[in-house]
N, C-alpha and C positions, 0 to 999 in steps of 0.2 A: 535597585530601591524598595525599599520597602512601603508598606499600605497602610491609610488609615480610613477608617471606617466611624464613621460615626451611624452608632445606634438609633440615637434619636431624630438627626433628621437631616440622615442620610447623605452629608456632606463625604465626598470621595479625596483622598489628598497623596502623593508620596512622599516620603521621608527617606533621607539616607539609609542606611544598612545600620550605619552603627545604634540608629536609634530601635531597633527591633526588638519588639517585646515590652519598650517602656508605654508608660498610659500617660496619653498627649490629653490636654483640652482641647476640643471641638474648636478651631478656627471661627465657625459659623454662630453656633451654639453654646457653646463653653462645656457640656456633654462632655465628661471621660469616657476614653478609650481607649485597648490598647492598637499598637501597632504591629499588625501582621506582616510575616515572611511574603515575597510574593506567589511563591507555590505555594505553601498552606491557604490565601485566599483564592487561590483559581481550585485547588483541588475542592477548598467549600463550595463554592458557583456551581462546579461540575456535579458534585451531590444534591444540588439545590436542582439542578436542570435535569440530571437523571431522572429526581424525585417528580419534577414534575411530568417530565414523559411515560413514567408508571405509571402516574393518576390519571393521565390523559387517555393512556391506552385501557387501564380498566374504566376510564366512563364509556370509552369505544366500542372497547367490549359488553357492558353492559346495556348498552341501546344497541347492540347489532346481531345481541344472541352470544357474544363470545367470541365470534370473527373476529382473526386477526389485519389487520391494514397491511397493503402493500408497502408502506415504507416500514414498517418494522414496528414493534406494538408492546416493547418493554426495555428498561436500559440497563439491565444486567446481563452481559454479554450470553450466556446462556439464555437468554430469552431472547433476546433479538436474531432475528435472520442475519445473517451477517451476508449473505451473498445478496440481502434483497433487503438495503439500509438508505437511509440518506445521513442520520443521525450522526458521525464523522465529518459529515460534510460543514463543519460549522467552523469560524473564527475561536469559538469557545472550545470545540474540541482542540484546536490547535495551538488554544494557550499556552502552554507547560512544555511545548516546540520551542516558540517564539521565545520567552522568559530562557530557555536551557542557551538560546543562541544567543540570545542577550548578554547575557552574563559572559561570555566570551568574548564581546562586541566583536560578533559576526552578524552582519545583515543580512533579513531571511527572509524569503517571499513563497508567498505559499499557494499555491493550487490545491482550496477546498474543496472545489469537487472532484479531484483525479482521487479522492478516498471514499464517490459516490457510489454505489454498487446497486442502483436500480437499474440501471442498465444490463445487458448481456456480455460487456467484454470478459468481467471475472467470471461468469459460466462457461465460456468457451474457453479462458484461457486455462480451469483447471480439465478443463477436457484437454487439452494440450499438451499440457505438463504433466498429467499423470497415464498421459499416450504417446508421448513424446518418438518410439521406436516406432510407432505405429503409424504415427500422423504430421512426421516432420516433414513429408515429400510434399503435404498437400501443402503447406503450410509456407517452402520454401516456392512451389511452384507459383504460387498466388505473389509471395514476396515476389518473385522473378519477373512476372508477367506486369507487376504493378511497377515495378523500375523500369521497365521496356517501355511502358505507356500502351498494352496491351486490352484488349476489352473484355480478351476471356483467359483463364488457361485451360489445358487437357489433365485430366487425372490418368494416366494409366493401369489396368487391373491388373494387366495379360499376368504379371510376373509376383503376380503377388497370391500367398498361398488362400484358399475361402475364407478360415479368420478376418486377413487382414483383409480381403476387398470389402467382405461386411462390415468392419470396423472403418472403413473409409468412405463405403457408400454412404454407413448410417451418420461420421462424421457433415459430411459434406451435405448433406439434407437439414443436420441444426444448424450449421450456415446460411442454410435458405431460409430456415422458419425463424431465425434469429437477423434476420435483414444483413446477414457480413457479404449475402452476394445475392447480385441481382435476378436470377434465376439457376436454377439447379439440371440440368436433363442428364439422366442415363440411358447411355446409347451400350443397349446391353447386347448386339451383333455385333460391337466396336470392342465390346468388352473396357469402357470406359468411361469415363465423366467428367462432362462437359460445364464449367461453372463463369455465368458471365458476370464479371467484378463489378464493387459499388465501385464509386471514384471520390466519394469523401475521405477527406483530409484522416482525419480519428481511424476510419476503418483500413490506409492503408497503412498509419502510424504502428500502429496493431499488428499488421502482418509484419511490419518492419522491425520486430522486436520486443513492442511496449506489451505483447501478450506475458511477458516473462515478469515485468514488473508487475502486471496483475495479479499473477499467480504467485509472486512471494509473496504482493502482500497479504493476498488469502490466506497464504498458508502462513503471516505473522499472525493474522486474526483467530485463527484456528487454534494456533499456540496459544495466543493470550486466554483467548476464553478457555482453554481444556487447566490453564493455570488459574485463571479465576482473577487475573492479573488487573492491576488499575495500569492505563497504559494511554497514549495520545500516539497515535498515526499520520503518515503522509504521505504521499508519493508525487513524485516532479519534485524536489523543496528546490527553491533556486535561493545561492547561498551566496555573497561578498564576503571574501575576508579582509585586513585589515591593509594590504598591502595592494585591493584592489582586483587578484582575480576572483573569476565567479566563477561556483559549477552548481550542476544539478544534481542530486542523490537522488536517486530512482526512489529506493524504500526508505521509509526513517522510520522507529517506533520506539517513542520514550517510556521506558516502567518506573513506575511512582514519582512521574517527575524528575528522573535521577538518572536511569541508568540505560546508556542511547544503545540501542542495534540500527546498525546502519547496511541497506545490502543494495552492490552495484549489483546489475545485470545488462548476460552477454549475450549474445548468439551469435553470434560472429569469431573476428578476433579481437585479444584483450591483452597481446604482451606487450604491446606498445601502450599502456598505460596503467600498465604495474608499479613504477615510477611515481606518475600521480597520484595515485592509487594511498604510496605508501606516503607520500609526503602530507598527504589530506586527510589523513589518519593521526597522525601525526602532531599535523595542526590542532586536528579539532580535539585531542586527547581521548580518543576510543579503544581501547585494547583489543588486542588483533582478531582474540576470536569472534571478537563482537563487531568487526567489520569485517564483511563479506563479502566475496567474488561470485555471486552464483552464478555460471557459466556451462549454458549447454552443450554437450560432445563431449567435454571433459570425462578421462576414468575414473572411476573411486581411487584406486592408486596412482594417479596423473595426479590430481588433483590432491593426496593426502602428501604426495612431493613435493607439491608444489606451494604448498603450506611450510612444509618444515625451511624450506630455501627464503620465504620473507615474510616478514612481519605481516600478514594478511592469511585468514580461510578462505580456500580456496571448496567450493561444493558445487556440484553440479545440481539439477532442480530432484532428480529422487533422495537426495541424502540433504538438501537443507532443512528439512520437518527434520531429522534425526539430530541435525545438529545444535537447530535450536532448540530441542528439548535438552540437548545436555551441558547450557547454558546459565539456565542456575535451578 
């Protein structure tokens, strides 16, 4: 649907797409105004929103001597701290994504807080994703202990090299500092670390694989910032197709309101889902290079081989950023 907005009385009304671009008399006051495309209208709203955020940041900066707030202080990506902002966690930011799916007659529901980076999930996810070879044992032991309903997990360091042991020790301390674990005991005589686990569902989900979604989201945000792109982003996006099939998309980014990037994240078995993703990609009309399966543990050559076999793009966490850089 197209959108009519009266510049005189602010009356808002939908019109059929075939009236796009026409000038209509306002049904309320009679003032003439054009009928806009939905994406144009949302784009202008986003521009106004970010302009307002910049002005608020400027005023706050003047009041505090230029210090930035915790939630981000500007609207352009090169000024926003993408690892510490709630600017993305709004219905307005998700608007172009809603519109993109509605045009395909697909029902969509977003978890807007899934892209709120004011917590520490994104920081820890980046630590894991950028150092997975060293830290995967810690993540897996925590996940396994949670699965077994154990209260703690023990990380043995005796078979680790000194640099690896130090990296693991630092990571475990960071988990405690960020409250991902309740306690952290460094047992130097026995050369191990004992972690007392948190039981909160969000922490359990994080170690059960959701960390990779956060990692992929932050890679996407860094990519968009580097390229100075206009975009909308979502995590845990629930969609329902016309035939009633429901899916959850791990990470979804829409560039300029029309170019989609969909990333499905797997930290375990993935082979049985390939047919599902093939069908979903075709139903969404997304090019295979933009429909990405990010899989931990798969080698670079193995990923290239899978990409050559299927109309999907396979990458590991190390190559995700490089693949995004090749897209546009």
